N, C-alpha and C positions, 0 to 999 in steps of 0.2 A: 639109875638115878645118881649114884655116887660119883660118876665121872663128870656129870654136869655140875654137881655141887662142888666137887674138888676144884674144878677150873674157875668157877665163879668166885669161891672163897679165896682162891690164890690171888686173883685180881684185886679183891677187896682188901685182903691183908696187906697188899703192897702199898695201899694208900691209907692204911690205918682204920679201915672200916670193918666192923664186926661181921661174923659169918652169917650166911643165910642157912635156913633149915628147909628140908624137903617137905612139900606140902602136897599130898595126894589129891586134894580138891583142885588145886591149881594145875597139877599134872593132868588130871582127868579132863579139865577145860582144854588144855593144850592138845591133848590127844584127839579130842573130838573135833577141834578146829583143823588140826593137821589132817585128820582123815577127810574132812570136808574139801580141803584144798588138794588132796592127792590126785584128783582127776586132771587138774590144770596146773598145779604147782605154781600158781601165781604168788608172788610175795606181796600179798595184800593183807594188811592188818585186819583183825577181826572186829575191832571197834567195841570190844567187850570191856569188862570192868577191870581187867589186869593190864599192867604195862607189859609190853612183849617186844622180843627181837625175833626176827625171822632170818633164816639162812637157807640157801639153796646151793648145792654143789654136787658135782658128779660128772660122769662122762669119762671116757678113756680108761675105764676100769678102776679108777681111783675111788676109794671109799673114804669119805670124810667121817670123822668122829666128833664127839661133843667138844673136845678141846680145840679142834680146828675152827669150829664155828665161834667159839668163845674168844679164841685168840684174835680172830678177825675183828670182832666187835671191840675187843680191848685195844687193838692197835689204833683205834681212832683217838686214843689219849693224847697222841701228838698234836691233835687239833683243838684240845680243850684247855681253856685258860681257867685255872682254879680261882684266881683272884677275882675275875669278873663273872665267873660261873657262865661262860659263853663259849661257843665254838668259833674258831677262826673264820673270817669271811669266806663264803663259798665252799666250806668244809662241813662234813658230817661228823658229829660226835655223840649223838643221841643214843646210839647202841651202847657206847662205853659208859655214859652216865647212867643208863638203866642198870648195867651190871654192878656198878659201884655205889649206886644211891643209897645213902645211909638208912633211909626209911623203908627201903625194900628189904625185907627179912624172910619172905617165904619164896620158895622156888619150885616151879613145876615145869618140866620140859617134855617134849615128845619128839619123835622122829618117824617119818614115813618115807616109803619109796614111792615116787611118782609113777602113776600108771602110764604116762606118756613118755617114759624113760628119761 
């Protein structure tokens, strides 16, 4: 859990937002949903009560870690306009805003290996 928390909190600190804390209830929800998706590994949101970011990576023997996923989401900051609170046209920045959203204070993450490689 600490690697997920550290990467999120580093991104939040960079924009003056307070840290998140690990929440085992949220992590359990994430684990259950990740396990449900492990058969097909589709990046499909759960539609549940929590905001969520999804990441899929692998192949070629490379193993992604928590920081790799969070760095990818945070890289969307280049498309985010703080003044208007919007993304640049035809760009995605919702993963970034999920990481740094001031009202998001609890974090729970999970990781699974896809059964379809």
